[in-house]
C-alpha positions as CSV (number, residue, x, y, z in Angstrom):
1,X,-8.4,5.7,6.9
2,X,-5.7,8.2,6.3
3,X,-5.4,9.0,10.0
4,X,-5.1,5.2,10.7
5,X,-2.3,4.9,8.2
6,X,-0.4,7.8,9.8
7,X,-0.8,6.2,13.2
8,X,0.5,3.0,11.8
9,X,3.5,4.7,10.2
10,X,4.5,6.3,13.5
11,X,5.0,2.7,14.9
12,X,7.4,2.0,12.1
13,X,9.8,4.9,12.6
14,X,13.4,4.2,13.7
15,X,14.4,4.7,17.3
16,X,17.2,6.9,18.4
17,X,19.0,3.7,19.5
18,X,18.8,2.2,16.0
19,X,20.0,5.4,14.4
20,X,22.9,5.5,16.8
21,X,23.9,1.9,16.2
22,X,23.8,2.3,12.4
23,X,26.3,5.1,12.7
24,X,28.9,2.4,13.5
25,X,28.0,0.1,10.6
26,X,30.4,0.6,7.7
27,X,29.4,-0.3,4.1
28,X,26.2,-1.2,2.2
29,X,23.4,-3.4,3.6
30,X,22.1,-6.3,1.5
31,X,18.8,-7.9,2.4
32,X,18.3,-11.3,0.8
33,X,14.6,-12.2,0.6
34,X,13.3,-8.7,0.9
35,X,9.9,-9.5,-0.7
36,X,8.6,-11.5,2.3
37,X,6.2,-10.4,5.0
38,X,8.9,-8.5,7.0
39,X,11.4,-7.6,4.3
40,X,9.8,-4.4,2.8
41,X,9.4,-2.7,6.1
42,X,12.8,-3.7,7.2
43,X,14.3,-2.2,4.1
44,X,12.3,1.0,4.6
45,X,13.4,1.2,8.3
46,X,17.0,0.7,7.3
47,X,16.9,3.4,4.7
48,X,15.2,5.9,7.0
49,X,17.5,5.1,9.9
50,X,20.7,5.4,7.7
51,X,19.4,8.7,6.4
52,X,18.9,10.1,9.9
53,X,22.3,8.7,10.9
54,X,23.9,10.9,8.2
55,X,24.6,7.9,6.0
56,X,22.5,8.6,3.0
57,X,25.3,7.4,0.8
58,X,25.1,3.9,2.2
59,X,23.0,1.7,-0.1
60,X,20.2,-0.6,1.1
61,X,19.9,-3.3,-1.5
62,X,16.9,-5.6,-1.5
63,X,17.0,-8.9,-3.4
64,X,13.9,-11.0,-4.2
65,X,12.2,-12.7,-7.1
66,X,9.8,-9.7,-7.1
67,X,6.9,-11.5,-8.5
68,X,5.1,-8.4,-7.3
69,X,6.6,-5.8,-9.6
70,X,4.6,-3.0,-7.8
71,X,6.5,-3.7,-4.6
72,X,9.8,-3.4,-6.5
73,X,8.8,-0.1,-7.9
74,X,7.7,1.2,-4.5
75,X,11.0,0.2,-2.8
76,X,13.0,1.9,-5.6
77,X,10.9,5.1,-5.2
78,X,11.8,5.0,-1.5
79,X,15.5,5.0,-2.1
80,X,16.1,1.2,-1.9
81,X,18.1,-0.4,-4.7
82,X,16.4,-3.6,-5.8
83,X,17.6,-6.6,-7.7
84,X,15.3,-9.3,-9.1
85,X,16.9,-12.7,-8.6
86,X,16.1,-16.3,-8.0
87,X,18.6,-17.2,-5.2
88,X,18.4,-20.9,-6.1
89,X,19.7,-20.0,-9.5
90,X,23.4,-20.0,-9.0
91,X,24.0,-17.6,-11.9
92,X,21.7,-15.1,-10.2
93,X,23.3,-15.6,-6.8
94,X,26.9,-15.2,-8.0
95,X,26.0,-12.1,-10.0
96,X,24.8,-10.3,-6.8
97,X,27.0,-7.5,-5.6
98,X,29.2,-7.8,-2.4
99,X,28.1,-6.0,0.7
100,X,29.8,-6.1,4.0
101,X,26.5,-6.3,5.9
102,X,24.0,-9.0,5.0
103,X,20.6,-9.9,6.4
104,X,19.4,-13.3,5.3
105,X,15.6,-13.6,5.3
106,X,15.0,-16.0,2.4
107,X,13.2,-19.3,3.3
108,X,10.1,-21.4,2.9
109,X,7.5,-22.4,5.5
110,X,3.9,-22.6,4.3
111,X,3.3,-25.3,1.8
112,X,6.1,-27.4,3.1
113,X,3.8,-30.5,3.2
114,X,3.9,-31.8,-0.3
115,X,6.9,-29.6,-1.2
116,X,9.4,-30.9,1.3
117,X,12.3,-31.0,-1.2
118,X,11.8,-27.4,-2.1
119,X,11.7,-26.4,1.6
120,X,15.0,-28.2,2.2
121,X,16.6,-26.6,-0.8
122,X,15.6,-23.1,0.3
123,X,16.2,-23.6,4.0
124,X,19.4,-25.8,4.0
125,X,21.0,-26.0,0.5
126,X,20.7,-22.2,-0.3
127,X,22.3,-21.1,3.1
128,X,25.5,-23.0,2.2
129,X,25.7,-21.2,-1.2
130,X,25.0,-17.8,0.4
131,X,27.4,-18.4,3.3
132,X,30.2,-19.2,0.8
133,X,29.4,-16.2,-1.4
134,X,29.3,-13.8,1.5
135,X,32.0,-15.3,3.7
136,X,33.7,-12.0,4.0
137,X,30.6,-10.2,5.2
138,X,28.9,-10.0,8.6
139,X,25.5,-11.7,8.5
140,X,22.3,-11.7,10.5
141,X,20.5,-15.0,9.7
142,X,16.7,-15.2,10.3
143,X,15.7,-18.4,11.9
144,X,12.6,-19.6,13.9
145,X,11.6,-20.3,17.5
146,X,10.1,-23.5,16.0
147,X,13.4,-25.2,16.5
148,X,12.6,-25.5,20.2
149,X,10.5,-28.2,21.9
150,X,7.2,-27.3,23.5
151,X,7.6,-26.1,27.1
152,X,5.4,-25.5,30.1
153,X,3.5,-22.2,30.1
154,X,5.0,-21.7,33.6
155,X,8.6,-22.2,32.4
156,X,9.3,-18.6,31.2
157,X,9.9,-20.0,27.7
158,X,12.9,-21.8,26.1
159,X,16.1,-19.8,26.4
160,X,19.0,-20.0,23.9
161,X,20.5,-22.7,26.2
162,X,17.6,-25.1,25.6
163,X,18.6,-27.8,23.1
164,X,16.7,-27.8,19.9
165,X,14.0,-30.5,19.3
166,X,12.3,-29.4,16.1
167,X,8.9,-30.9,15.4
168,X,8.2,-31.6,11.7
169,X,10.1,-31.0,8.5
170,X,9.8,-27.2,8.4
171,X,11.3,-26.9,11.9
172,X,13.9,-29.5,11.1
173,X,15.0,-27.5,8.0
174,X,15.2,-24.4,10.1
175,X,17.7,-26.1,12.4
176,X,19.5,-27.3,9.3
177,X,19.8,-23.8,8.1
178,X,21.3,-22.7,11.4
179,X,23.8,-25.6,11.3
180,X,24.9,-24.9,7.7
181,X,25.5,-21.2,8.5
182,X,27.3,-22.1,11.7
183,X,29.6,-24.6,9.8
184,X,30.5,-21.9,7.2
185,X,31.1,-19.3,9.9
186,X,33.5,-21.6,11.7
187,X,35.3,-22.6,8.4
188,X,35.6,-19.0,7.1
189,X,35.6,-16.9,10.2
190,X,32.4,-15.1,9.2
191,X,30.8,-13.2,12.0
192,X,27.1,-14.1,12.2
193,X,24.1,-13.9,14.5
194,X,21.3,-16.5,14.4
195,X,18.0,-14.6,14.8
196,X,15.3,-16.9,16.2
197,X,12.0,-15.1,15.8
198,X,8.6,-16.0,17.2
199,X,6.0,-14.4,16.2
200,X,6.1,-11.1,14.4
201,X,2.9,-9.1,14.1
202,X,1.8,-6.3,11.8
203,X,-1.6,-4.8,11.1
204,X,-1.9,-7.1,8.0
205,X,-0.8,-10.5,9.4
206,X,0.2,-12.4,12.5
207,X,-1.2,-14.3,15.4
208,X,-3.1,-11.2,16.8
209,X,-4.6,-10.5,13.4
210,X,-5.9,-14.1,13.2
211,X,-7.4,-14.0,16.7
212,X,-8.9,-10.5,16.1
213,X,-10.4,-11.5,12.7
214,X,-12.0,-14.6,14.2
215,X,-13.6,-12.5,16.9
216,X,-14.8,-9.9,14.5
217,X,-16.3,-12.5,12.2
218,X,-18.0,-14.5,14.9
219,X,-15.8,-17.5,14.4
220,X,-14.7,-19.7,17.3
221,X,-11.1,-19.2,18.6
222,X,-9.1,-22.4,19.0
223,X,-7.7,-22.6,22.5
224,X,-5.7,-25.8,22.1
225,X,-2.5,-23.7,21.8
226,X,-3.4,-21.6,24.8
227,X,-0.4,-19.3,25.0
228,X,1.9,-17.6,22.5
229,X,4.7,-15.1,22.3
230,X,4.2,-12.0,20.0
231,X,6.2,-9.0,19.0
232,X,5.5,-6.0,16.8
233,X,7.1,-6.3,13.4
234,X,8.6,-2.9,13.7
235,X,10.4,-3.9,16.9
236,X,11.6,-7.2,15.4
237,X,13.0,-5.3,12.4
238,X,14.8,-2.9,14.7
239,X,16.3,-5.7,16.5
240,X,17.4,-7.4,13.3
241,X,19.3,-4.3,12.1
242,X,20.8,-3.6,15.5
243,X,21.9,-7.3,15.6
244,X,24.5,-6.5,13.0
245,X,26.5,-5.0,15.8
246,X,26.6,-8.3,17.7
247,X,27.6,-10.7,15.0
248,X,30.4,-13.0,16.1
249,X,32.4,-16.2,15.4
250,X,31.1,-18.7,16.4
251,X,27.7,-17.2,15.7
252,X,25.7,-15.7,18.5
253,X,22.2,-17.1,18.9
254,X,19.4,-14.7,20.0
255,X,15.7,-15.3,20.7
256,X,13.5,-12.5,19.5
257,X,9.9,-12.1,20.7
258,X,7.9,-10.1,23.2
259,X,8.2,-10.3,27.0
260,X,4.8,-11.8,27.8
261,X,3.5,-15.4,27.8
262,X,0.3,-14.3,26.2
263,X,-3.1,-16.0,26.8
264,X,-4.9,-16.6,23.5
265,X,-8.2,-16.4,25.4
266,X,-7.4,-13.1,27.0
267,X,-6.4,-11.6,23.6
268,X,-9.7,-12.8,22.2
269,X,-11.6,-11.2,25.0
270,X,-9.8,-7.8,24.5
271,X,-10.7,-7.9,20.8
272,X,-14.3,-8.7,21.9
273,X,-14.3,-5.4,23.9
274,X,-13.2,-3.5,20.8
275,X,-15.8,-5.2,18.5
276,X,-18.6,-5.3,21.2
277,X,-18.9,-9.0,20.5
278,X,-18.5,-11.9,22.9
279,X,-15.9,-14.3,21.6
280,X,-16.6,-18.0,21.3
281,X,-14.0,-20.8,21.8
282,X,-13.3,-24.3,20.9
283,X,-10.6,-26.9,21.9
284,X,-9.0,-27.8,25.2
285,X,-6.2,-25.6,26.5
286,X,-2.9,-27.5,26.7
287,X,-0.3,-26.8,29.3
288,X,2.7,-26.8,26.9
289,X,3.3,-24.5,23.9
290,X,6.0,-23.2,21.7
291,X,7.3,-20.4,23.9
292,X,10.6,-18.6,23.8
293,X,12.5,-16.5,26.4
294,X,14.0,-13.4,24.9
295,X,15.6,-12.0,28.0
296,X,19.0,-11.9,26.4
297,X,17.8,-9.7,23.5
298,X,16.2,-7.3,26.0
299,X,19.5,-7.0,27.8
300,X,21.1,-5.9,24.5
301,X,18.3,-3.8,23.0
302,X,15.8,-3.0,25.8
303,X,12.2,-4.0,25.8
304,X,10.1,-3.6,22.6
305,X,8.8,-0.1,22.1
306,X,5.3,-1.2,21.1
307,X,3.3,-2.8,24.0
308,X,0.9,-5.7,23.6
309,X,-2.3,-3.7,24.1
310,X,-1.1,-1.0,21.6
311,X,-0.6,-3.8,19.0
312,X,-4.1,-5.1,19.7
313,X,-5.7,-1.7,19.5
314,X,-3.9,-0.9,16.3
315,X,-4.9,-4.2,14.7
316,X,-8.5,-3.9,15.9
317,X,-8.8,-0.5,14.3
318,X,-7.3,-1.9,11.1
319,X,-9.7,-4.8,11.0
320,X,-12.7,-2.6,11.9
321,X,-11.8,-0.3,8.9
322,X,-11.7,-3.3,6.6
323,X,-8.1,-2.4,5.6
324,X,-6.1,-4.9,3.4
325,X,-4.7,-8.1,5.0
326,X,-1.9,-10.3,3.6
327,X,-4.0,-13.5,4.2
328,X,-0.9,-15.4,5.1
329,X,-1.8,-17.3,8.3
330,X,0.8,-18.2,10.8
331,X,-0.7,-21.6,11.7
332,X,0.3,-20.9,15.3
333,X,-2.2,-23.6,16.4
334,X,-0.2,-26.3,14.6
335,X,1.2,-28.8,17.1
336,X,2.6,-31.5,14.8
337,X,4.9,-29.4,12.7
338,X,2.8,-29.9,9.5
339,X,2.9,-26.6,7.5
């Protein structure tokens, strides 16, 4: 297990390109919503890259409710300053320190059905408060590829030029978040980048984990959503940090995902080879899916460093070892926007 963890950690190390880009970033980095699925590793990556860039004096500040106090202690031990705050509490928000570089990751997705008002508060109301508080900073704003319509699997995916057609209240609130940040950027001249991500994968969560776990456990894999986009979480975090360099007014919009239109059936079959188990399937493959074209991000940052089969191999080994999972499903099969 120790060797597996070391192999995993090598996939989280900063690239030379990230280290070089962060040399040009002046001032502290504030991560709002650091306690989510991606936030802890993003904060660690930023801390390591800044240290290697000769900027050990630059603070990485992570803000979250920190219901998991163990996570807060771990981040503090790794040189990341943490602040426990409820961002919807305006006293907590206004008491946060200023930083010239902000990554906004806070939001709500799962459990939207039945808690629609909370989702809109987190995804639309809060962005306006944050944008006003940090109007003099540069901001990378996490969004979602869910704001696009379904497109043909032969289309190459929706580019940033495709008009949003969000399906369901979660996706609608994501577009609302973008519009609120865009409004404040135009009003205040705040440089921003809208970061449309679809789908990040780690050893403990993601589309690939869900497919691999189903194959390992002998469960049928649903092929209704026949194709997906995936990217290694470490690459997505790299791109988020490097995006600070490309913030602009009006905000730049950037799709973030892997280069392939990935076949769910093919992925299941590759996992089947690892587990020596023939996968079973259910559902009828559809010719349209939620697919994004990230060519613009590759032009800026290059292709992801972690290839698809490397991700699958790492995840298969993790699943085979019975290592911990987050148990936070992506619901990538959802086609009516009900999360």
